[in-house]
A tleap script that builds the chain and sets N, CA, C and O, in Angstrom:
source leaprc.protein.ff14SB
mol = sequence {
  NALA LEU TYR PRO ALA PHE MET ASN LEU VAL
  ARG CYS ASP VAL VAL THR ARG ARG LEU PRO
  ALA GLY GLY ASP PHE PRO GLU MET TRP LEU
  LYS ALA ASP SER THR GLY ARG GLU ALA MET
  LEU THR GLY VAL ALA THR LEU LEU LYS ASN
  LEU VAL LYS ALA GLY ALA TRP HIE ALA ASP
  LEU ASN LEU LYS ASN ILE TYR ILE ALA ALA
  HIE GLY PRO ASP ILE VAL PRO TYR VAL LEU
  ASP VAL ASP ARG VAL SER PHE PRO GLY GLY
  LYS ASP ILE ALA ALA ARG ASN PHE ASN ARG
  LEU ALA ARG SER ALA ARG LYS TRP ARG THR
  ARG TRP GLY LEU ASP PHE ALA GLU GLU THR
  LEU GLU ARG LEU ALA THR LEU THR LEU GLU
  MET CASN
}
set mol.1.N position { 77.653 104.301 85.729 }
set mol.1.CA position { 76.706 105.369 86.000 }
set mol.1.C position { 76.408 105.393 87.489 }
set mol.1.O position { 76.438 104.361 88.160 }
set mol.2.N position { 76.125 106.565 87.986 }
set mol.2.CA position { 75.753 106.734 89.390 }
set mol.2.C position { 74.259 106.999 89.476 }
set mol.2.O position { 73.689 107.703 88.642 }
set mol.3.N position { 73.633 106.423 90.500 }
set mol.3.CA position { 72.201 106.588 90.706 }
set mol.3.C position { 71.969 107.045 92.140 }
set mol.3.O position { 72.547 106.481 93.069 }
set mol.4.N position { 71.129 108.062 92.332 }
set mol.4.CA position { 70.832 108.492 93.701 }
set mol.4.C position { 70.245 107.332 94.507 }
set mol.4.O position { 69.461 106.529 94.000 }
set mol.5.N position { 70.639 107.273 95.744 }
set mol.5.CA position { 70.111 106.255 96.651 }
set mol.5.C position { 69.606 106.973 97.893 }
set mol.5.O position { 69.101 108.091 97.797 }
set mol.6.N position { 69.731 106.364 99.025 }
set mol.6.CA position { 69.252 106.913 100.282 }
set mol.6.C position { 70.205 107.982 100.818 }
set mol.6.O position { 71.415 107.758 100.855 }
set mol.7.N position { 69.696 109.110 101.223 }
set mol.7.CA position { 70.443 110.236 101.802 }
set mol.7.C position { 71.578 110.658 100.863 }
set mol.7.O position { 71.327 110.992 99.705 }
set mol.8.N position { 72.815 110.648 101.348 }
set mol.8.CA position { 73.956 111.073 100.529 }
set mol.8.C position { 74.590 109.927 99.750 }
set mol.8.O position { 75.634 110.111 99.124 }
set mol.9.N position { 73.989 108.775 99.780 }
set mol.9.CA position { 74.563 107.608 99.127 }
set mol.9.C position { 74.145 107.537 97.666 }
set mol.9.O position { 73.113 108.074 97.265 }
set mol.10.N position { 74.972 106.864 96.891 }
set mol.10.CA position { 74.645 106.617 95.488 }
set mol.10.C position { 74.883 105.143 95.192 }
set mol.10.O position { 75.670 104.474 95.862 }
set mol.11.N position { 74.189 104.658 94.182 }
set mol.11.CA position { 74.431 103.325 93.661 }
set mol.11.C position { 75.234 103.489 92.389 }
set mol.11.O position { 75.160 104.528 91.734 }
set mol.12.N position { 75.992 102.484 92.039 }
set mol.12.CA position { 76.730 102.560 90.783 }
set mol.12.C position { 76.764 101.191 90.122 }
set mol.12.O position { 76.626 100.156 90.773 }
set mol.13.N position { 76.950 101.219 88.819 }
set mol.13.CA position { 77.119 99.985 88.065 }
set mol.13.C position { 78.581 99.574 88.138 }
set mol.13.O position { 79.477 100.411 88.033 }
set mol.14.N position { 78.810 98.300 88.316 }
set mol.14.CA position { 80.167 97.767 88.338 }
set mol.14.C position { 80.252 96.682 87.274 }
set mol.14.O position { 79.398 95.799 87.190 }
set mol.15.N position { 81.282 96.768 86.479 }
set mol.15.CA position { 81.504 95.769 85.448 }
set mol.15.C position { 82.731 94.964 85.842 }
set mol.15.O position { 83.757 95.530 86.220 }
set mol.16.N position { 82.627 93.664 85.756 }
set mol.16.CA position { 83.782 92.811 86.025 }
set mol.16.C position { 84.121 92.036 84.762 }
set mol.16.O position { 83.295 91.880 83.863 }
set mol.17.N position { 85.322 91.570 84.720 }
set mol.17.CA position { 85.783 90.821 83.560 }
set mol.17.C position { 86.651 89.673 84.048 }
set mol.17.O position { 87.509 89.847 84.914 }
set mol.18.N position { 86.417 88.511 83.484 }
set mol.18.CA position { 87.273 87.368 83.809 }
set mol.18.C position { 88.571 87.535 83.023 }
set mol.18.O position { 88.557 87.669 81.799 }
set mol.19.N position { 89.670 87.526 83.729 }
set mol.19.CA position { 90.959 87.704 83.074 }
set mol.19.C position { 91.488 86.367 82.565 }
set mol.19.O position { 91.174 85.313 83.119 }
set mol.20.N position { 92.287 86.420 81.516 }
set mol.20.CA position { 92.894 85.183 81.001 }
set mol.20.C position { 93.835 84.569 82.035 }
set mol.20.O position { 94.169 85.200 83.038 }
set mol.21.N position { 94.250 83.353 81.784 }
set mol.21.CA position { 95.161 82.652 82.692 }
set mol.21.C position { 96.397 83.506 82.961 }
set mol.21.O position { 96.930 84.153 82.060 }
set mol.22.N position { 96.834 83.495 84.192 }
set mol.22.CA position { 98.009 84.267 84.591 }
set mol.22.C position { 98.120 84.284 86.102 }
set mol.22.O position { 97.677 83.353 86.774 }
set mol.23.N position { 98.706 85.334 86.633 }
set mol.23.CA position { 98.857 85.463 88.073 }
set mol.23.C position { 99.335 86.854 88.424 }
set mol.23.O position { 99.606 87.673 87.546 }
set mol.24.N position { 99.436 87.114 89.721 }
set mol.24.CA position { 99.916 88.434 90.119 }
set mol.24.C position { 101.403 88.567 89.784 }
set mol.24.O position { 102.086 87.577 89.521 }
set mol.25.N position { 101.879 89.789 89.798 }
set mol.25.CA position { 103.246 90.061 89.362 }
set mol.25.C position { 104.284 89.213 90.101 }
set mol.25.O position { 105.116 88.588 89.444 }
set mol.26.N position { 104.274 89.163 91.444 }
set mol.26.CA position { 105.308 88.364 92.118 }
set mol.26.C position { 105.288 86.891 91.708 }
set mol.26.O position { 106.340 86.287 91.498 }
set mol.27.N position { 104.100 86.321 91.597 }
set mol.27.CA position { 103.986 84.910 91.205 }
set mol.27.C position { 104.574 84.676 89.814 }
set mol.27.O position { 105.334 83.730 89.605 }
set mol.28.N position { 104.221 85.536 88.873 }
set mol.28.CA position { 104.687 85.366 87.499 }
set mol.28.C position { 106.177 85.682 87.369 }
set mol.28.O position { 106.874 85.068 86.561 }
set mol.29.N position { 106.668 86.640 88.162 }
set mol.29.CA position { 108.092 86.997 88.144 }
set mol.29.C position { 108.934 85.802 88.571 }
set mol.29.O position { 109.972 85.515 87.976 }
set mol.30.N position { 108.473 85.109 89.611 }
set mol.30.CA position { 109.213 83.941 90.099 }
set mol.30.C position { 109.281 82.830 89.061 }
set mol.30.O position { 110.271 82.102 88.995 }
set mol.31.N position { 108.239 82.695 88.253 }
set mol.31.CA position { 108.181 81.631 87.242 }
set mol.31.C position { 108.939 81.976 85.962 }
set mol.31.O position { 109.300 81.082 85.197 }
set mol.32.N position { 109.183 83.262 85.726 }
set mol.32.CA position { 109.702 83.711 84.426 }
set mol.32.C position { 111.217 83.545 84.313 }
set mol.32.O position { 111.950 83.654 85.297 }
set mol.33.N position { 111.662 83.278 83.085 }
set mol.33.CA position { 113.090 83.313 82.785 }
set mol.33.C position { 113.458 84.758 82.431 }
set mol.33.O position { 112.606 85.643 82.509 }
set mol.34.N position { 114.693 85.005 82.048 }
set mol.34.CA position { 115.131 86.386 81.792 }
set mol.34.C position { 114.354 87.028 80.644 }
set mol.34.O position { 114.061 88.222 80.696 }
set mol.35.N position { 114.016 86.261 79.612 }
set mol.35.CA position { 113.232 86.801 78.498 }
set mol.35.C position { 111.826 87.162 78.964 }
set mol.35.O position { 111.299 88.214 78.604 }
set mol.36.N position { 111.226 86.292 79.758 }
set mol.36.CA position { 109.897 86.559 80.304 }
set mol.36.C position { 109.889 87.759 81.228 }
set mol.36.O position { 108.943 88.547 81.225 }
set mol.37.N position { 110.945 87.899 82.023 }
set mol.37.CA position { 111.025 89.046 82.931 }
set mol.37.C position { 111.158 90.356 82.162 }
set mol.37.O position { 110.558 91.362 82.539 }
set mol.38.N position { 111.932 90.347 81.097 }
set mol.38.CA position { 112.052 91.560 80.272 }
set mol.38.C position { 110.701 91.904 79.647 }
set mol.38.O position { 110.331 93.076 79.572 }
set mol.39.N position { 109.969 90.892 79.202 }
set mol.39.CA position { 108.633 91.124 78.641 }
set mol.39.C position { 107.693 91.694 79.700 }
set mol.39.O position { 106.875 92.564 79.405 }
set mol.40.N position { 107.811 91.204 80.928 }
set mol.40.CA position { 106.985 91.733 82.013 }
set mol.40.C position { 107.319 93.191 82.284 }
set mol.40.O position { 106.415 94.008 82.463 }
set mol.41.N position { 108.610 93.531 82.318 }
set mol.41.CA position { 109.008 94.922 82.546 }
set mol.41.C position { 108.487 95.829 81.437 }
set mol.41.O position { 107.994 96.924 81.707 }
set mol.42.N position { 108.594 95.377 80.194 }
set mol.42.CA position { 108.094 96.167 79.068 }
set mol.42.C position { 106.583 96.350 79.175 }
set mol.42.O position { 106.067 97.443 78.942 }
set mol.43.N position { 105.882 95.285 79.526 }
set mol.43.CA position { 104.429 95.375 79.685 }
set mol.43.C position { 104.023 96.306 80.805 }
set mol.43.O position { 103.084 97.087 80.650 }
set mol.44.N position { 104.715 96.239 81.934 }
set mol.44.CA position { 104.390 97.116 83.065 }
set mol.44.C position { 104.735 98.564 82.726 }
set mol.44.O position { 104.017 99.477 83.133 }
set mol.45.N position { 105.814 98.787 81.995 }
set mol.45.CA position { 106.141 100.151 81.554 }
set mol.45.C position { 105.015 100.704 80.684 }
set mol.45.O position { 104.647 101.871 80.817 }
set mol.46.N position { 104.469 99.882 79.803 }
set mol.46.CA position { 103.337 100.301 78.976 }
set mol.46.C position { 102.122 100.593 79.845 }
set mol.46.O position { 101.415 101.574 79.614 }
set mol.47.N position { 101.876 99.753 80.839 }
set mol.47.CA position { 100.770 99.974 81.761 }
set mol.47.C position { 100.923 101.308 82.480 }
set mol.47.O position { 99.965 102.074 82.581 }
set mol.48.N position { 102.124 101.590 82.979 }
set mol.48.CA position { 102.376 102.863 83.665 }
set mol.48.C position { 102.158 104.038 82.719 }
set mol.48.O position { 101.578 105.052 83.109 }
set mol.49.N position { 102.616 103.906 81.487 }
set mol.49.CA position { 102.423 104.957 80.489 }
set mol.49.C position { 100.933 105.183 80.243 }
set mol.49.O position { 100.486 106.327 80.150 }
set mol.50.N position { 100.170 104.108 80.139 }
set mol.50.CA position { 98.735 104.235 79.893 }
set mol.50.C position { 98.004 104.874 81.066 }
set mol.50.O position { 97.041 105.614 80.867 }
set mol.51.N position { 98.452 104.595 82.281 }
set mol.51.CA position { 97.867 105.272 83.441 }
set mol.51.C position { 98.095 106.775 83.346 }
set mol.51.O position { 97.189 107.564 83.614 }
set mol.52.N position { 99.305 107.168 82.965 }
set mol.52.CA position { 99.627 108.592 82.835 }
set mol.52.C position { 98.786 109.230 81.733 }
set mol.52.O position { 98.242 110.319 81.916 }
set mol.53.N position { 98.679 108.552 80.589 }
set mol.53.CA position { 97.873 109.087 79.487 }
set mol.53.C position { 96.430 109.324 79.915 }
set mol.53.O position { 95.790 110.273 79.460 }
set mol.54.N position { 95.919 108.462 80.788 }
set mol.54.CA position { 94.546 108.605 81.272 }
set mol.54.C position { 94.445 109.607 82.418 }
set mol.54.O position { 93.344 109.958 82.842 }
set mol.55.N position { 95.592 110.070 82.920 }
set mol.55.CA position { 95.585 110.985 84.062 }
set mol.55.C position { 95.262 110.282 85.367 }
set mol.55.O position { 94.781 110.907 86.312 }
set mol.56.N position { 95.527 108.973 85.421 }
set mol.56.CA position { 95.127 108.147 86.559 }
set mol.56.C position { 96.266 107.958 87.553 }
set mol.56.O position { 97.391 107.624 87.182 }
set mol.57.N position { 95.951 108.176 88.805 }
set mol.57.CA position { 96.862 107.874 89.901 }
set mol.57.C position { 96.245 106.741 90.702 }
set mol.57.O position { 95.080 106.806 91.095 }
set mol.58.N position { 97.041 105.691 90.944 }
set mol.58.CA position { 96.587 104.533 91.711 }
set mol.58.C position { 97.208 104.635 93.096 }
set mol.58.O position { 98.413 104.443 93.260 }
set mol.59.N position { 96.392 104.935 94.079 }
set mol.59.CA position { 96.883 105.157 95.441 }
set mol.59.C position { 97.443 103.894 96.088 }
set mol.59.O position { 98.175 103.977 97.074 }
set mol.60.N position { 97.107 102.734 95.546 }
set mol.60.CA position { 97.603 101.476 96.102 }
set mol.60.C position { 98.250 100.626 95.012 }
set mol.60.O position { 98.050 99.413 94.958 }
set mol.61.N position { 99.025 101.273 94.149 }
set mol.61.CA position { 99.700 100.531 93.084 }
set mol.61.C position { 100.840 99.732 93.704 }
set mol.61.O position { 101.809 100.298 94.209 }
set mol.62.N position { 100.713 98.429 93.659 }
set mol.62.CA position { 101.746 97.557 94.201 }
set mol.62.C position { 101.828 96.309 93.337 }
set mol.62.O position { 100.978 96.087 92.475 }
set mol.63.N position { 102.839 95.502 93.564 }
set mol.63.CA position { 103.065 94.335 92.713 }
set mol.63.C position { 101.900 93.356 92.731 }
set mol.63.O position { 101.638 92.701 91.722 }
set mol.64.N position { 101.197 93.239 93.847 }
set mol.64.CA position { 100.047 92.333 93.919 }
set mol.64.C position { 98.851 92.878 93.143 }
set mol.64.O position { 97.940 92.120 92.812 }
set mol.65.N position { 98.838 94.160 92.851 }
set mol.65.CA position { 97.741 94.768 92.099 }
set mol.65.C position { 98.037 94.853 90.607 }
set mol.65.O position { 97.346 95.554 89.868 }
set mol.66.N position { 99.057 94.143 90.176 }
set mol.66.CA position { 99.323 94.008 88.743 }
set mol.66.C position { 99.192 92.525 88.415 }
set mol.66.O position { 99.931 91.686 88.929 }
set mol.67.N position { 98.241 92.232 87.553 }
set mol.67.CA position { 97.967 90.860 87.126 }
set mol.67.C position { 98.606 90.672 85.763 }
set mol.67.O position { 98.387 91.471 84.852 }
set mol.68.N position { 99.385 89.628 85.623 }
set mol.68.CA position { 100.067 89.333 84.361 }
set mol.68.C position { 99.351 88.166 83.688 }
set mol.68.O position { 99.321 87.053 84.212 }
set mol.69.N position { 98.781 88.439 82.524 }
set mol.69.CA position { 98.112 87.398 81.740 }
set mol.69.C position { 99.028 86.994 80.598 }
set mol.69.O position { 99.657 87.835 79.956 }
set mol.70.N position { 99.090 85.710 80.361 }
set mol.70.CA position { 99.914 85.196 79.267 }
set mol.70.C position { 99.030 84.945 78.054 }
set mol.70.O position { 98.023 84.242 78.133 }
set mol.71.N position { 99.423 85.530 76.942 }
set mol.71.CA position { 98.745 85.320 75.664 }
set mol.71.C position { 99.776 84.730 74.708 }
set mol.71.O position { 100.396 85.457 73.933 }
set mol.72.N position { 99.957 83.423 74.763 }
set mol.72.CA position { 101.004 82.803 73.962 }
set mol.72.C position { 102.349 83.335 74.411 }
set mol.72.O position { 102.664 83.297 75.600 }
set mol.73.N position { 103.152 83.833 73.471 }
set mol.73.CA position { 104.459 84.368 73.846 }
set mol.73.C position { 104.371 85.776 74.449 }
set mol.73.O position { 105.346 86.273 75.013 }
set mol.74.N position { 103.210 86.411 74.330 }
set mol.74.CA position { 103.044 87.779 74.823 }
set mol.74.C position { 102.454 87.776 76.227 }
set mol.74.O position { 101.760 86.843 76.631 }
set mol.75.N position { 102.746 88.833 76.949 }
set mol.75.CA position { 102.125 89.032 78.256 }
set mol.75.C position { 101.352 90.341 78.207 }
set mol.75.O position { 101.715 91.281 77.501 }
set mol.76.N position { 100.279 90.367 78.977 }
set mol.76.CA position { 99.479 91.582 79.088 }
set mol.76.C position { 99.258 91.848 80.570 }
set mol.76.O position { 98.655 91.026 81.260 }
set mol.77.N position { 99.742 92.996 81.073 }
set mol.77.CA position { 99.497 93.326 82.473 }
set mol.77.C position { 98.172 94.079 82.631 }
set mol.77.O position { 97.797 94.894 81.788 }
set mol.78.N position { 97.493 93.789 83.707 }
set mol.78.CA position { 96.246 94.471 84.062 }
set mol.78.C position { 96.427 95.080 85.443 }
set mol.78.O position { 97.055 94.480 86.315 }
set mol.79.N position { 95.878 96.266 85.640 }
set mol.79.CA position { 95.912 96.871 86.964 }
set mol.79.C position { 94.642 96.448 87.705 }
set mol.79.O position { 93.543 96.480 87.151 }
set mol.80.N position { 94.814 96.055 88.958 }
set mol.80.CA position { 93.702 95.611 89.796 }
set mol.80.C position { 93.432 96.647 90.880 }
set mol.80.O position { 94.157 97.633 91.016 }
set mol.81.N position { 92.388 96.405 91.638 }
set mol.81.CA position { 92.023 97.271 92.768 }
set mol.81.C position { 91.775 98.700 92.284 }
set mol.81.O position { 92.262 99.668 92.868 }
set mol.82.N position { 91.003 98.803 91.202 }
set mol.82.CA position { 90.815 100.106 90.557 }
set mol.82.C position { 89.945 101.060 91.360 }
set mol.82.O position { 89.822 102.229 90.997 }
set mol.83.N position { 89.342 100.590 92.438 }
set mol.83.CA position { 88.597 101.528 93.277 }
set mol.83.C position { 89.538 102.523 93.951 }
set mol.83.O position { 89.080 103.522 94.506 }
set mol.84.N position { 90.822 102.270 93.912 }
set mol.84.CA position { 91.814 103.183 94.493 }
set mol.84.C position { 92.380 104.157 93.465 }
set mol.84.O position { 93.291 104.924 93.775 }
set mol.85.N position { 91.850 104.132 92.247 }
set mol.85.CA position { 92.327 105.022 91.184 }
set mol.85.C position { 91.554 106.334 91.242 }
set mol.85.O position { 90.334 106.348 91.403 }
set mol.86.N position { 92.287 107.431 91.109 }
set mol.86.CA position { 91.659 108.755 91.010 }
set mol.86.C position { 92.307 109.505 89.849 }
set mol.86.O position { 93.314 109.067 89.293 }
set mol.87.N position { 91.722 110.618 89.503 }
set mol.87.CA position { 92.182 111.406 88.361 }
set mol.87.C position { 92.444 112.841 88.829 }
set mol.87.O position { 91.675 113.754 88.524 }
set mol.88.N position { 93.542 113.027 89.576 }
set mol.88.CA position { 93.796 114.319 90.204 }
set mol.88.C position { 94.378 115.382 89.274 }
set mol.88.O position { 94.421 116.559 89.631 }
set mol.89.N position { 94.819 114.982 88.104 }
set mol.89.CA position { 95.504 115.941 87.236 }
set mol.89.C position { 96.904 116.198 87.772 }
set mol.89.O position { 97.299 115.619 88.785 }
set mol.90.N position { 97.634 117.037 87.119 }
set mol.90.CA position { 98.985 117.355 87.565 }
set mol.90.C position { 100.035 116.590 86.795 }
set mol.90.O position { 99.777 115.538 86.211 }
set mol.91.N position { 101.227 117.155 86.814 }
set mol.91.CA position { 102.334 116.584 86.046 }
set mol.91.C position { 103.113 115.533 86.814 }
set mol.91.O position { 104.036 114.926 86.271 }
set mol.92.N position { 102.755 115.311 88.062 }
set mol.92.CA position { 103.527 114.380 88.876 }
set mol.92.C position { 102.926 112.975 88.934 }
set mol.92.O position { 103.400 112.136 89.700 }
set mol.93.N position { 101.901 112.710 88.145 }
set mol.93.CA position { 101.234 111.402 88.205 }
set mol.93.C position { 102.196 110.270 87.858 }
set mol.93.O position { 102.203 109.240 88.531 }
set mol.94.N position { 102.999 110.446 86.826 }
set mol.94.CA position { 103.944 109.394 86.424 }
set mol.94.C position { 104.888 109.058 87.576 }
set mol.94.O position { 105.100 107.886 87.887 }
set mol.95.N position { 105.446 110.072 88.198 }
set mol.95.CA position { 106.377 109.851 89.307 }
set mol.95.C position { 105.667 109.222 90.500 }
set mol.95.O position { 106.219 108.335 91.151 }
set mol.96.N position { 104.458 109.668 90.789 }
set mol.96.CA position { 103.721 109.121 91.933 }
set mol.96.C position { 103.415 107.637 91.722 }
set mol.96.O position { 103.598 106.827 92.632 }
set mol.97.N position { 102.950 107.284 90.526 }
set mol.97.CA position { 102.662 105.874 90.244 }
set mol.97.C position { 103.936 105.036 90.303 }
set mol.97.O position { 103.950 103.964 90.908 }
set mol.98.N position { 105.008 105.527 89.671 }
set mol.98.CA position { 106.256 104.766 89.674 }
set mol.98.C position { 106.784 104.605 91.099 }
set mol.98.O position { 107.205 103.512 91.479 }
set mol.99.N position { 106.766 105.670 91.884 }
set mol.99.CA position { 107.279 105.603 93.252 }
set mol.99.C position { 106.484 104.622 94.108 }
set mol.99.O position { 107.062 103.922 94.940 }
set mol.100.N position { 105.165 104.562 93.914 }
set mol.100.CA position { 104.339 103.593 94.639 }
set mol.100.C position { 104.769 102.168 94.285 }
set mol.100.O position { 104.926 101.313 95.157 }
set mol.101.N position { 104.952 101.939 92.986 }
set mol.101.CA position { 105.327 100.603 92.531 }
set mol.101.C position { 106.738 100.239 92.996 }
set mol.101.O position { 106.984 99.101 93.397 }
set mol.102.N position { 107.654 101.189 92.945 }
set mol.102.CA position { 109.028 100.950 93.401 }
set mol.102.C position { 109.047 100.627 94.896 }
set mol.102.O position { 109.788 99.747 95.334 }
set mol.103.N position { 108.240 101.332 95.669 }
set mol.103.CA position { 108.147 101.066 97.107 }
set mol.103.C position { 107.696 99.626 97.343 }
set mol.103.O position { 108.236 98.925 98.199 }
set mol.104.N position { 106.702 99.198 96.574 }
set mol.104.CA position { 106.205 97.830 96.701 }
set mol.104.C position { 107.280 96.812 96.318 }
set mol.104.O position { 107.445 95.800 96.998 }
set mol.105.N position { 108.006 97.074 95.239 }
set mol.105.CA position { 109.059 96.150 94.797 }
set mol.105.C position { 110.136 96.014 95.871 }
set mol.105.O position { 110.616 94.912 96.136 }
set mol.106.N position { 110.510 97.114 96.477 }
set mol.106.CA position { 111.525 97.071 97.545 }
set mol.106.C position { 111.003 96.293 98.754 }
set mol.106.O position { 111.741 95.537 99.386 }
set mol.107.N position { 109.745 96.489 99.060 }
set mol.107.CA position { 109.128 95.772 100.172 }
set mol.107.C position { 109.122 94.262 99.896 }
set mol.107.O position { 109.451 93.462 100.772 }
set mol.108.N position { 108.748 93.887 98.680 }
set mol.108.CA position { 108.754 92.472 98.319 }
set mol.108.C position { 110.166 91.900 98.377 }
set mol.108.O position { 110.352 90.748 98.767 }
set mol.109.N position { 111.146 92.682 97.998 }
set mol.109.CA position { 112.531 92.210 98.020 }
set mol.109.C position { 112.994 91.997 99.458 }
set mol.109.O position { 113.584 90.961 99.765 }
set mol.110.N position { 112.738 92.956 100.342 }
set mol.110.CA position { 113.248 92.846 101.708 }
set mol.110.C position { 112.432 91.889 102.567 }
set mol.110.O position { 113.001 91.153 103.374 }
set mol.111.N position { 111.121 91.884 102.412 }
set mol.111.CA position { 110.282 91.031 103.262 }
set mol.111.C position { 110.182 89.591 102.781 }
set mol.111.O position { 110.193 88.661 103.588 }
set mol.112.N position { 110.085 89.406 101.468 }
set mol.112.CA position { 109.809 88.069 100.944 }
set mol.112.C position { 110.881 87.566 99.985 }
set mol.112.O position { 110.715 86.514 99.367 }
set mol.113.N position { 111.976 88.305 99.856 }
set mol.113.CA position { 113.108 87.837 99.069 }
set mol.113.C position { 112.885 87.790 97.571 }
set mol.113.O position { 113.561 87.038 96.869 }
set mol.114.N position { 111.945 88.583 97.067 }
set mol.114.CA position { 111.706 88.591 95.623 }
set mol.114.C position { 112.938 89.125 94.907 }
set mol.114.O position { 113.474 90.171 95.276 }
set mol.115.N position { 113.379 88.416 93.899 }
set mol.115.CA position { 114.566 88.784 93.121 }
set mol.115.C position { 114.228 89.942 92.178 }
set mol.115.O position { 114.054 89.756 90.974 }
set mol.116.N position { 114.141 91.136 92.756 }
set mol.116.CA position { 113.798 92.340 91.995 }
set mol.116.C position { 114.748 93.445 92.468 }
set mol.116.O position { 114.418 94.229 93.358 }
set mol.117.N position { 115.915 93.488 91.862 }
set mol.117.CA position { 117.007 94.358 92.308 }
set mol.117.C position { 116.772 95.817 91.921 }
set mol.117.O position { 115.889 96.129 91.122 }
set mol.118.N position { 117.574 96.696 92.499 }
set mol.118.CA position { 117.508 98.120 92.131 }
set mol.118.C position { 117.783 98.309 90.644 }
set mol.118.O position { 117.197 99.184 90.008 }
set mol.119.N position { 118.669 97.492 90.094 }
set mol.119.CA position { 118.952 97.581 88.656 }
set mol.119.C position { 117.695 97.273 87.835 }
set mol.119.O position { 117.491 97.844 86.764 }
set mol.120.N position { 116.867 96.380 88.341 }
set mol.120.CA position { 115.615 96.045 87.658 }
set mol.120.C position { 114.654 97.224 87.721 }
set mol.120.O position { 113.968 97.525 86.744 }
set mol.121.N position { 114.605 97.890 88.871 }
set mol.121.CA position { 113.779 99.104 88.984 }
set mol.121.C position { 114.284 100.189 88.037 }
set mol.121.O position { 113.493 100.895 87.411 }
set mol.122.N position { 115.602 100.316 87.937 }
set mol.122.CA position { 116.172 101.298 87.006 }
set mol.122.C position { 115.802 100.951 85.568 }
set mol.122.O position { 115.516 101.844 84.770 }
set mol.123.N position { 115.806 99.667 85.231 }
set mol.123.CA position { 115.411 99.235 83.888 }
set mol.123.C position { 113.946 99.585 83.633 }
set mol.123.O position { 113.605 100.069 82.553 }
set mol.124.N position { 113.087 99.347 84.611 }
set mol.124.CA position { 111.672 99.696 84.479 }
set mol.124.C position { 111.504 101.202 84.312 }
set mol.124.O position { 110.700 101.650 83.495 }
set mol.125.N position { 112.254 101.979 85.077 }
set mol.125.CA position { 112.186 103.440 84.945 }
set mol.125.C position { 112.618 103.878 83.554 }
set mol.125.O position { 111.983 104.741 82.949 }
set mol.126.N position { 113.684 103.293 83.049 }
set mol.126.CA position { 114.173 103.631 81.706 }
set mol.126.C position { 113.128 103.296 80.651 }
set mol.126.O position { 112.845 104.112 79.774 }
set mol.127.N position { 112.556 102.104 80.731 }
set mol.127.CA position { 111.523 101.707 79.773 }
set mol.127.C position { 110.321 102.648 79.841 }
set mol.127.O position { 109.758 103.022 78.812 }
set mol.128.N position { 109.939 103.022 81.046 }
set mol.128.CA position { 108.788 103.909 81.218 }
set mol.128.C position { 109.079 105.281 80.625 }
set mol.128.O position { 108.220 105.862 79.961 }
set mol.129.N position { 110.275 105.803 80.855 }
set mol.129.CA position { 110.641 107.114 80.305 }
set mol.129.C position { 110.720 107.075 78.785 }
set mol.129.O position { 110.326 108.031 78.117 }
set mol.130.N position { 111.230 105.971 78.234 }
set mol.130.CA position { 111.318 105.840 76.775 }
set mol.130.C position { 109.939 105.874 76.135 }
set mol.130.O position { 109.785 106.325 75.000 }
set mol.131.N position { 108.939 105.396 76.862 }
set mol.131.CA position { 107.593 105.307 76.303 }
set mol.131.C position { 106.790 106.585 76.502 }
set mol.131.O position { 105.791 106.792 75.814 }
set mol.132.N position { 107.203 107.441 77.424 }
set mol.132.CA position { 106.442 108.683 77.691 }
set mol.132.C position { 106.873 109.805 76.789 }
set mol.132.O position { 106.339 110.910 76.880 }
savepdb mol mol.pdb
quit
């Protein structure tokens, strides 16, 4: 909820939640075997689909802003830095979110050597399209 404050400012309620054990996407990707990596891709594809369903565009969607929590054999991805999320409407939200994430993956690959090949991005795109 928003509450009027001084001049043009408003106060708002913020809710936080302690996430289960896990780590950011790059950290968890490095630790995962091929089965774990496929589970991460499937989970992130679901996350991207859910952002689209909500009409949400994340202006700073990057690998560090995806937290991977392990629930036994399952993984659950969470999107972080939600203050950068907006709801602009439009049919291009899916592409905008995916392109932001792909840009980040390429950056991680070239700058820090993360083993996240173009084929992996294509797999993520395929999974995301299958779910939409």
